[in-house]
C-alpha positions in Angstrom: -6.6 -122.6 23.6 -7.3 -120.3 26.5 -10.6 -120.5 28.3 -12.7 -117.4 27.3 -13.5 -116.9 31.0 -9.8 -116.1 31.6 -9.7 -113.2 29.2 -10.3 -109.9 30.9 -11.2 -106.7 29.1 -9.1 -104.3 31.2 -11.0 -101.3 29.8 -14.3 -102.7 31.1 -12.9 -103.6 34.5 -14.3 -101.5 37.4 -12.8 -102.1 40.8 -13.8 -99.6 43.4 -10.7 -97.6 44.5 -8.5 -98.8 41.6 -7.6 -96.2 39.0 -6.3 -98.1 36.0 -5.8 -95.1 33.7 -2.0 -95.1 34.5 -1.5 -98.8 33.9 -0.5 -100.8 30.9 -1.5 -104.4 30.4 1.6 -106.4 29.3 0.0 -109.8 29.3 1.8 -110.9 32.5 -0.1 -108.5 34.8 -0.5 -104.8 35.2 2.4 -102.5 35.5 2.5 -98.8 36.1 3.4 -96.8 33.1 6.7 -95.1 33.1 6.2 -91.3 33.7 7.2 -89.2 30.7 10.2 -87.2 31.9 11.1 -83.8 30.5 14.7 -82.8 30.3 14.4 -80.5 33.3 12.8 -83.2 35.5 15.4 -85.9 34.8 17.9 -85.4 37.6 21.3 -87.0 37.7 22.6 -88.1 41.1 24.1 -85.2 42.9 27.8 -85.6 43.6 28.9 -86.0 47.2 31.9 -86.8 49.4 31.8 -89.5 52.1 33.4 -88.2 55.2 34.5 -90.1 58.4 34.0 -87.6 61.2 36.6 -88.6 63.8 35.1 -86.2 66.3 32.1 -88.5 66.7 33.2 -91.7 64.9 30.4 -91.3 62.3 30.1 -91.3 58.6 28.4 -88.4 56.8 27.9 -87.1 53.3 28.8 -83.7 52.0 26.8 -82.7 48.9 28.3 -80.5 46.2 27.2 -76.9 46.5 24.9 -75.4 43.8 27.8 -73.3 42.5 30.0 -76.4 42.2 32.9 -74.8 44.0 32.8 -76.8 47.3 31.3 -79.6 49.3 29.6 -78.5 52.5 27.8 -80.2 55.4 27.8 -81.1 59.1 28.8 -84.0 61.3 25.6 -86.0 61.8 26.1 -86.2 65.6 27.7 -83.0 66.9 26.7 -80.8 63.9 30.3 -79.5 63.4 30.4 -77.6 60.0 32.8 -78.8 57.3 33.4 -77.2 53.9 35.8 -78.8 51.4 36.8 -76.7 48.3 37.0 -78.3 44.9 40.6 -78.3 43.7 41.7 -77.5 40.2 42.7 -81.1 39.2 40.0 -82.7 41.3 40.4 -86.3 42.6 38.7 -89.6 42.0 38.6 -90.3 45.8 35.2 -90.0 47.4 36.0 -90.9 51.0 37.9 -88.7 53.4 38.5 -88.1 57.1 37.8 -85.0 59.1 38.7 -84.1 62.6 
């Protein structure tokens, strides 16, 4: 049987600077509660292309534009602009080279 001194009433616990209102007691320690997400706040990862910029020998990402018609970005070193249109059939490749 557990020693009664080991049992802690989490509701009665008062530690200065610790806000326990957002915590759940799962028996094996305290964990932060998962925030409730609304359908609008749940964001899926934004699609991107990985680009090897030969001009500076550097990798970069081109995120998909808001309208979904292209991927646009810049070389991370020389800031050269690059825009890649989305084709009709698309492709499963995610890595490309740019000069």
